[in-house]
C-alpha positions as CSV (number, residue, x, y, z in Angstrom):
1,M,116.7,58.5,-55.9
2,R,119.2,56.3,-57.8
3,K,118.9,58.5,-60.9
4,E,119.4,61.6,-58.9
5,R,122.5,60.2,-57.3
6,K,123.8,59.0,-60.7
7,Y,123.2,62.5,-62.0
8,N,125.2,64.1,-59.1
9,I,128.1,61.8,-59.7
10,K,128.3,62.7,-63.4
11,K,128.1,66.4,-62.5
12,V,130.9,66.1,-60.0
13,M,133.0,64.2,-62.5
14,S,132.4,66.7,-65.2
15,T,133.3,69.6,-62.8
16,I,136.6,67.8,-61.9
17,I,137.5,67.2,-65.5
18,L,136.7,70.8,-66.5
19,F,138.7,72.0,-63.5
20,F,141.9,70.2,-64.6
21,C,141.3,71.2,-68.2
22,S,141.1,74.8,-67.1
23,I,144.3,74.4,-65.1
24,A,146.0,72.9,-68.2
25,F,144.9,75.9,-70.3
26,L,146.1,78.4,-67.7
27,L,149.5,76.9,-67.1
28,P,151.2,78.5,-70.1
29,F,149.9,81.9,-69.2
30,I,151.0,81.5,-65.6
31,W,154.4,80.4,-66.7
32,M,154.6,83.4,-69.1
33,L,153.6,85.8,-66.3
34,S,156.0,84.2,-63.8
35,T,158.9,84.3,-66.3
36,S,158.3,88.0,-67.0
37,L,159.0,88.7,-63.3
38,K,162.3,86.7,-63.0
39,I,165.9,87.3,-63.8
40,E,167.2,85.6,-67.0
41,A,169.3,83.0,-65.0
42,D,166.1,81.6,-63.3
43,V,164.0,81.1,-66.4
44,F,164.8,77.4,-67.1
45,R,165.6,76.4,-63.5
46,Y,164.2,73.0,-62.6
47,P,161.9,72.4,-60.9
48,I,160.0,75.4,-62.2
49,E,159.8,78.3,-59.8
50,W,156.2,79.5,-60.3
51,I,156.8,82.2,-57.7
52,P,160.2,83.8,-58.4
53,S,162.8,83.7,-55.7
54,R,164.7,86.6,-57.3
55,W,162.4,89.3,-58.7
56,N,163.4,91.5,-61.7
57,A,159.9,92.7,-62.7
58,L,160.6,96.4,-62.7
59,A,163.6,96.2,-64.9
60,N,162.0,93.8,-67.3
61,Y,158.8,95.9,-67.8
62,Q,160.8,99.1,-67.9
63,E,162.9,97.8,-70.8
64,V,159.7,96.7,-72.6
65,W,157.9,100.0,-72.2
66,F,160.7,102.5,-72.3
67,G,163.6,100.7,-73.9
68,E,164.9,100.5,-77.4
69,S,161.5,99.6,-78.8
70,P,159.1,101.6,-76.5
71,F,155.8,99.7,-76.2
72,Y,153.9,102.8,-75.1
73,I,154.0,104.1,-78.7
74,Y,152.8,100.9,-80.3
75,Y,150.2,100.5,-77.5
76,W,148.7,103.8,-78.4
77,N,148.7,102.9,-82.1
78,S,146.9,99.6,-81.4
79,I,144.4,101.1,-79.1
80,K,143.6,103.9,-81.6
81,V,143.2,101.5,-84.5
82,A,141.3,98.8,-82.6
83,V,138.8,101.2,-80.9
84,L,138.1,103.2,-84.0
85,T,137.8,100.1,-86.2
86,T,135.4,98.5,-83.7
87,L,133.2,101.6,-83.5
88,V,132.9,102.1,-87.2
89,S,132.5,98.4,-87.9
90,V,129.7,98.1,-85.3
91,V,127.8,101.0,-86.7
92,V,128.2,99.9,-90.4
93,S,127.4,96.2,-89.7
94,S,124.4,97.1,-87.5
95,L,122.9,99.4,-90.1
96,A,123.5,96.9,-92.9
97,A,122.0,94.1,-90.8
98,Y,118.9,96.1,-90.0
99,G,118.5,97.0,-93.6
100,F,118.7,93.5,-94.8
101,S,116.4,92.2,-92.1
102,K,113.7,94.8,-91.7
103,V,113.7,97.1,-94.7
104,K,112.0,95.8,-97.8
105,F,113.5,96.9,-101.1
106,P,113.8,95.3,-104.6
107,A,116.3,92.5,-104.9
108,G,117.2,92.8,-101.2
109,A,117.5,89.0,-100.8
110,W,119.8,88.7,-103.9
111,L,121.9,91.6,-102.7
112,F,122.4,89.9,-99.4
113,I,123.4,86.7,-101.1
114,I,126.0,88.6,-103.1
115,V,127.3,90.2,-99.9
116,L,127.6,86.7,-98.4
117,A,129.3,85.4,-101.5
118,T,132.2,87.9,-101.0
119,Y,133.0,86.1,-97.7
120,M,134.0,83.1,-99.8
121,V,136.8,85.0,-101.3
122,P,140.1,84.5,-99.3
123,P,141.4,87.8,-97.8
124,Q,144.8,87.1,-99.3
125,A,143.2,87.2,-102.8
126,S,142.3,90.8,-102.5
127,L,145.5,92.1,-100.9
128,V,147.1,93.2,-104.2
129,P,144.0,95.2,-105.4
130,Q,143.7,96.7,-101.9
131,F,147.4,97.6,-101.9
132,I,147.2,99.3,-105.3
133,L,144.0,101.1,-104.4
134,F,145.3,102.4,-101.1
135,R,148.5,103.8,-102.7
136,Y,146.3,105.5,-105.3
137,L,144.0,107.0,-102.6
138,G,147.0,108.1,-100.5
139,V,146.0,106.1,-97.4
140,F,148.8,103.6,-97.6
141,D,151.1,103.7,-94.5
142,T,148.4,105.4,-92.5
143,H,146.2,104.3,-89.6
144,F,143.2,105.5,-91.5
145,G,143.9,102.8,-94.1
146,L,143.9,100.1,-91.4
147,I,140.7,101.4,-89.9
148,L,139.1,101.4,-93.4
149,L,140.1,97.8,-93.9
150,G,138.4,96.5,-90.8
151,S,135.3,98.8,-90.9
152,F,133.3,96.5,-93.2
153,S,132.6,93.0,-92.1
154,V,130.4,90.4,-93.9
155,L,130.5,88.2,-90.9
156,G,129.4,91.0,-88.6
157,T,126.5,91.9,-90.9
158,F,125.4,88.3,-91.1
159,M,125.7,87.7,-87.4
160,L,123.7,90.8,-86.4
161,R,121.1,90.3,-89.1
162,Q,120.2,87.0,-87.5
163,F,119.4,88.8,-84.2
164,F,117.5,91.6,-86.0
165,I,115.4,89.0,-87.6
166,G,114.4,87.8,-84.2
167,I,112.7,91.1,-83.4
168,H,109.0,90.7,-83.9
169,N,107.6,92.8,-86.7
170,D,104.8,94.1,-84.4
171,F,107.3,96.4,-82.7
172,I,108.3,97.8,-86.1
173,D,104.7,98.2,-87.3
174,A,103.6,99.9,-84.1
175,A,106.5,102.4,-84.4
176,K,105.6,103.1,-88.0
177,I,102.0,103.8,-87.0
178,D,103.3,106.4,-84.5
179,G,105.1,108.1,-87.3
180,A,108.6,106.8,-86.7
181,G,110.9,106.2,-89.7
182,H,113.5,103.5,-90.1
183,W,116.3,105.7,-88.8
184,R,114.4,106.3,-85.5
185,I,113.2,102.7,-85.3
186,F,116.8,101.5,-85.6
187,W,118.2,103.7,-82.9
188,K,115.3,103.7,-80.4
189,I,113.8,100.2,-80.8
190,A,115.8,97.7,-82.7
191,L,119.3,98.5,-81.6
192,P,118.5,98.5,-77.8
193,I,116.8,95.1,-78.2
194,V,119.9,93.4,-79.7
195,R,122.4,95.3,-77.6
196,P,123.9,92.1,-76.1
197,A,124.6,90.8,-79.7
198,V,126.1,94.2,-80.7
199,A,128.3,94.1,-77.6
200,T,129.4,90.6,-78.4
201,Y,130.4,91.5,-81.9
202,A,132.2,94.6,-80.7
203,I,134.3,92.5,-78.3
204,L,135.1,90.0,-81.2
205,R,135.9,92.9,-83.6
206,F,138.2,94.5,-81.0
207,I,140.1,91.2,-80.4
208,W,140.4,90.5,-84.2
209,T,141.7,94.0,-84.8
210,W,144.1,93.9,-81.9
211,N,145.5,90.5,-83.0
212,D,145.7,91.4,-86.7
213,Y,149.2,90.9,-88.0
214,Q,148.8,90.6,-91.7
215,N,147.2,94.0,-92.6
216,P,149.6,96.1,-90.5
217,L,152.6,94.1,-92.0
218,I,151.5,94.9,-95.5
219,F,150.0,98.4,-95.2
220,L,152.4,100.0,-92.7
221,R,156.0,101.0,-93.4
222,T,156.7,103.7,-90.8
223,D,158.1,102.3,-87.5
224,A,156.2,105.0,-85.5
225,L,152.9,103.7,-86.9
226,Y,153.5,100.1,-86.0
227,T,150.8,98.2,-84.0
228,I,151.5,96.0,-81.1
229,Q,151.8,92.8,-83.2
230,L,154.5,94.3,-85.5
231,A,156.2,95.6,-82.4
232,M,156.2,92.1,-80.9
233,Q,158.0,90.8,-84.0
234,K,160.5,93.6,-83.9
235,F,161.1,93.2,-80.1
236,T,161.6,89.4,-80.5
237,T,164.1,90.0,-83.3
238,I,166.1,92.4,-81.1
239,N,165.8,90.5,-77.8
240,G,165.4,86.9,-79.0
241,S,167.7,85.4,-76.4
242,F,166.2,87.2,-73.4
243,Y,163.1,85.2,-72.5
244,T,162.2,87.4,-69.5
245,L,161.9,90.4,-71.8
246,I,159.9,88.5,-74.5
247,M,157.5,87.2,-71.8
248,A,157.1,90.7,-70.3
249,A,156.3,92.0,-73.8
250,A,153.8,89.1,-74.4
251,V,152.0,89.8,-71.1
252,S,151.8,93.5,-72.0
253,A,150.4,92.6,-75.4
254,I,147.5,90.4,-74.2
255,L,146.6,92.4,-71.1
256,P,144.0,94.6,-73.0
257,L,142.3,91.5,-74.4
258,L,141.9,90.1,-71.0
259,I,140.5,93.3,-69.6
260,V,138.0,93.7,-72.6
261,F,136.8,90.1,-72.3
262,I,136.4,90.2,-68.5
263,M,134.5,93.5,-68.7
264,G,132.3,92.2,-71.6
265,Q,131.8,88.6,-70.7
266,K,128.3,89.3,-69.3
267,H,127.3,90.7,-72.7
268,V,128.7,87.7,-74.4
269,I,126.6,85.4,-72.3
270,D,123.5,87.6,-72.8
271,G,124.2,87.5,-76.5
272,I,124.2,83.7,-76.5
273,A,121.0,83.6,-74.5
274,L,119.4,86.1,-76.9
275,G,120.4,84.0,-79.8
276,G,118.3,81.1,-78.4
277,V,115.1,83.3,-78.3
278,K,113.2,83.9,-81.6
279,G,110.2,86.1,-82.3
């Protein structure tokens, strides 16, 4: 009885601590959202007005989306690049992961080690060769070039390979006896089993691509092709003294990430649970 009571006290204390920690993490976002709804004169009013007394949300967001630097153009660019990159990367990484885990071929283990070794090379070290190659191929300053950059992921291949290894070989052998080849086994058996892991990687890939600032900065020159991260930098340079507009732009920029994570959090949890089950 005493042990159970002690356990309940610890659980309550942990819950309280986590609650206050979550509030501390949420406060900057709440302030950002609140500021985006205010007039400029009320931004630094003390004490902080979490609920604005004078609203200016329509004008702020209208300036962000349809003003001098219209966000709807950059939004479409980011959505196109992020979605296509995620789709291609998921397919390529899944196929590579299945091949390295379930297909036996000469020097397969050594080839996988070589692939992993490339992850040790800093991305900045390959920027100049990529820049020269992309100009030679004619994909510099195009969205296709950005999609190509993010379509091959060593981390995604390694992550998904660990889940494919967890599939019992009896499933694969039974499918082979029924006459199925590796292509059919991959799409009909292996991929559905590791679907939570694939969904988790897809969410991570989307977030990484959406937040990517370095590659668009280097490989894009035309303003009309800018992604949301370059647009934020441009918008901040133009409207650096207007905090309401900057916060409205920031809220707009992170909104898709919140939607994607909220919609996919169940798959993330399932992926973590699947990772704890082997064989």
